[in-house]
N, C-alpha and C positions, 0 to 999 in steps of 0.2 A: 416374449423373447428378451426384452430389456431386463425384466426381472431375473431371468436366468443368467444373463450376462453380469448383472450386479452381484449375484451369488458367487459366480466364478471370480469376479474382481475382488470381492470381499475375502475369498479364500486365499488369493495371492497376497493381498495386503496382510492378512493374519499370519501367513507363513513368513513373510519378510520381517514383520515385527517380532515374531517369536525368535528369529535368528539373532536379532539384536538383544532381545531380553535375555536370551541364554548365553550371550557373549560369544556366539559362534561367528559373528561378523565383525570385522575390524572397525575400530572407532579411533579416529585421529584426534590428537590434542595439539593445540597451538600454545604459544608462550604467553598469551594474555587471556583474561576472562572472556567468555563468549555468551552472549544473550541471544536466544532465538526468539523471533516474533513471527508467528504463523497462524494457520487456521486449519480446519479439517474439511473445508468446503471450497468450491471453485468460485473465486472472484466475489467482490462486492461486500466484504465484511467490514470495510473501513481500515484495512491493514496499513495503507500508506500513511494516513494521518496518525494511526497508532504508533507506527515506527518512529515518525517524526516527534511525537510527544515523548516517547521513551528516550530518544537521543537528546532532546532538550533537557529532560530530567537528569540524565547522566551528566550533562554539562553543568547543571546547577550543583552537582556533587563534586565538581572540580575535576571531572574525568574528560578524556579526549577520545571520543568514540569514532570508529570507522564503520562504514556500512558495507556489507558483503551481500551480493545477490546475483541472480542469474542474468538479469538484463533481458527480460522476455521481449521477443519480437525485435531484437536489434539487428542491424545489418552486418555488424562485425562478428568475428568468431574468436575463440580462444579467450585468454585473460585480457582484460582491458581496464586501465585506470581511468575512471570518468572524472574524478576530482582527486587531487593530491594533497588536499588540506590547505592549499594556497590558491589554486586556480582550477577552472574546468579545463579538461584536456581532451574532451571528446564531444562530438555533436550529438544531438538528440537521436538521430538515426543510428549512429554507431553505438550509443549507450542503451537505447530503449527508453521509453517515456518515463517510467517510474524511477529508474536510476538517475536519469537526467534531472528530474524534478527534485529528488533528494539533494543532488549536487548543488543546484542553483538556490534551493530554499535554505539549506543548512550550512553549506560551505565546509562540510567535513569530508575526509577521504571516503571515496566510494569506489569499490572494485567489483567488477562483474566477471563472472565465469560460470559456465554450466557446471563445473566442478567446484562446489563451495569449499571443499577442503583446500583445493589449490588457491582459491581466492583468499580464504582466511589466513592461510600460511603466508601468502605474499603480503597481505595487509599487516599482519603481526610483525613481520621481519623488516618491512620496507617503509610503511606509512607511519606518520607521527601520531600514533594512537596507543592507548593503554587499555582499551576494551573494544570488542567487536560486536556489532549488532547484525545478526543475520536476518535479512528480510525474506520471509517465506521459508523458514528453516525447519519447521516442525517435522516434515517428512524426511528431511535430509539427515538421517541418524548416523551417517558415517562420520559426522563432525561432532565431537564432544561439546556439550554446552553446559554452562554453569547455572543457567536459568532458562526455563522454557515458558514462554508466554504465548497463550493461545486466545485468539479473538473468536467470539461466538455471537452470531446474530439470530434473529427470529427464524429465518429460513434454515439455518443450521440445525436448530432444535427440532424442526418438523420435516427434515429432508430424509432422503434415502441415498444409498450408495450409487456412484456412477456405474453405468451410464444412464440408469433410469432416473437418477436424482443428481444433486450437486455435491454430495459428500465424497471426499477423497478417502476418508476413514470413518469407521463407526463412532458413535458418541462415546463408546467405552474407551476410546483412545485418549479422551480428556484426562484419564487417570495418570497419564505421563506428564501432564502440565504442572508447573509450579504455581502459575498464575493463570486464571481464566478471566479475561476481560469481557464483560457482558455489554454488548453494544446496543444502543438504542433503547427499545422498550423491554429488553430481556432482564428479568429480575435475577440477581445472583442465586436466589433460592432454587431457581429452576435447574441449575447445573449441579446442585449438591449430590444428586444420585450418581453422577458420573465422575466427579473429581476425587482425588485422594483427600483424605481428611485434613492433611497438613497444608494443602494448597489454598491459596487465596482466591476468592471469587469476588470480583469488584465490578461495580458499575462504571462504565466509561461513556460519558456523553460526547456526542459529536455536534459541534457548533458551526453553523454556517454564518459567515460574515457578509454584510451587504456587498453587492457587486461594485467593483472599482474599475475605473477606466484603465485600459492597458497603456494609454498614452500618458496618464497622470494619475498615479495611485492615490493622490489626495482627493480625487473627484469620485464621490459615491453616486450610484444610481438611485434616484428617488423612488420610494414605493409608489405603485400605481403606474409605473412606466410600462409601455408596451415593448415586449422583447421577442426576438426570434431565438429560441433556445436550441443549441446543438451540442451533442456529446458523442464520444466514442468510448464508453465505459461499460463495465459488466452489468450495472444496474441503473439504466438511464431513468427509470421511473422515480428513483430516489432524488435525483437531481431536479426533475420537474416538480416534485412535491416540495423540495426546498425552495424553489423559486416562488411557488405559491405562498409558502409560509413567510417569505420575505416581503410579500405584498406586490410582486410583479405580475403583470398580465401577459400570459404566454399567447402571442398572436399566432405563432407557428412553431412547430418543433421539427428538427431534422436529426435523425438518429443514425449514427454510423456504427460499424462493428467495433467491439472492444479492441483497444490498442490500434485503432485505425491510423494509417500513415497519410496525413493530409497532403494534398497536392494543390498547386495553384488553381487548377480547375475546380476543386472543391470550394476554395475560397471565392472564386468568381461566382459560383452558384449561391453561396451563402450571402454574399454582398447583394446579389440580385434580389434574393428573397427579402432581405432587410429593407432594401430601397422600395420594393413594391409594397411592403407592409407598412412603410414609414415607421419602422421600429429599429431598435438597436440589437446588436448581437450579444448574446451572453453564453458563456461556456465555463468549463472547469479549468483549474490550473494544469491538470494533466494534459488536457487537450491544447491549452494555450502554448505550452512549450514546443509543440510540434508544428504549429501554424503561424507563430508570430512573424517569421521572416516574410510571409506572403501578405501580411496585413498592412504593410507600409510601402508606399511608392514615393521615392525621393524624399523620404523622411516624414511624409504626411500619411495619416491614417486613412484607409480607403473608405470605411464607414465606421461610425462609433461602435466600439466593442468593449464589453466589460467582462470581468472574471470574478467568479464567486470562489472564495477560499474556504476550505473545510479544515477544522481543527479538532483533534481529540482532546477532551478535557479530562485529565487524570490527576486528581489531587488526593492522595491517600498516604498517610504517614506510614502505614504498615508496608505498603509497596515500596516507598522510598527507602525504608529501613532494610527491606529485603534486597533491593538493588545494591545498596551500599555493602551489605554483608557478602553477597555473591561476587562482587567485583573487587573484594579485598584479598590480596594474596601476600 
C-alpha cells in the first residue's frame, strides 16, 4: 500500500516540478540575491548547521545576510520577525526552535512565514540585509533563487519517496542544484550520476564540540562523565553516537518527538532521572533553547546540564568563489 502511495506522491511531485521547469508557474523575484539551502529528504541531514555555516561564510565576504524560513511548529501565525538584526523579537514558542536558534546563534535578521515569497519580500525591503538565505527552500520553487544548495546524507542516497521512505523528491531532482553538500560519510563521487555537470559536489564535515555547561560556557564536561542524554530531534541516534565519540558514558537516554515543546513537567522528569542516576543532563542546542527557562530556580541551576554544539565545516575555495559570484549584482 505504501509503495503505491509513493508512486502517486512521485507523480504529483513530478507534475509540479514540470510546471516550474516549463515556466507555467509564476516565480517571484526579490531585490537582493537569494540562496536556498535545502534537501530532498525529511529531517536530519544537518541542514541547521549547514545554513549557519553558509551564513557565516557570507559574512566573511562582507555581506549582511538575513534568514527566511517557515518557522515549523511555532505557536504564531502569519509573518513574524524573529530577529531584526539588532535584537530578538519573538519567543522560541512564537518563532519555532530552528528559527529561534538561528536568531540567538547568529544575530542576523530572521523572518518566518509559511509563504516564503512573502517573508523574502519583507526581508529584502525592510531588514538590514543584502542577501537572503532561505532555510529549507529547495521545494519552494515559487521564489527565484540565485544559488541552490542541497544537502545529502547517507539515508538520502538509499531512501525511497514518501510515505514509504524519507524522500520528498527523487534523487534525479539533484539536477536542479548548483551545489550538493555531501554530509558525513557520503563521498561526492556518489552524487555524480544525479547532479548537473556544472554543479559542485563537496564534502561537508559535521563537527561536535565537547559539551559545555549551560550555566558557564567556559566549563567543559570531561570525557568519561556519566550522562543522561535527552533529545527531541529527527535523528536521535546520531546525537547518541556523537556522545559516545566524545567519550561520554550514556547512563540513560530519554527520546522526545522531533520539535518537542518542553514543559516544566518534562524538566521535572529529566531532573529526577539525572539525580537517580547521579549523572548530568546533556542535550542539543536546538533542545536547549526550548527548555532553558525551566532549568533555573531563583537563578540557580536545578541539576548540572550541558549542551553539545554541532558545526558544519565547509572550507572550499570554489564554493566561496561561487557564493561571491552569485551574490554580486
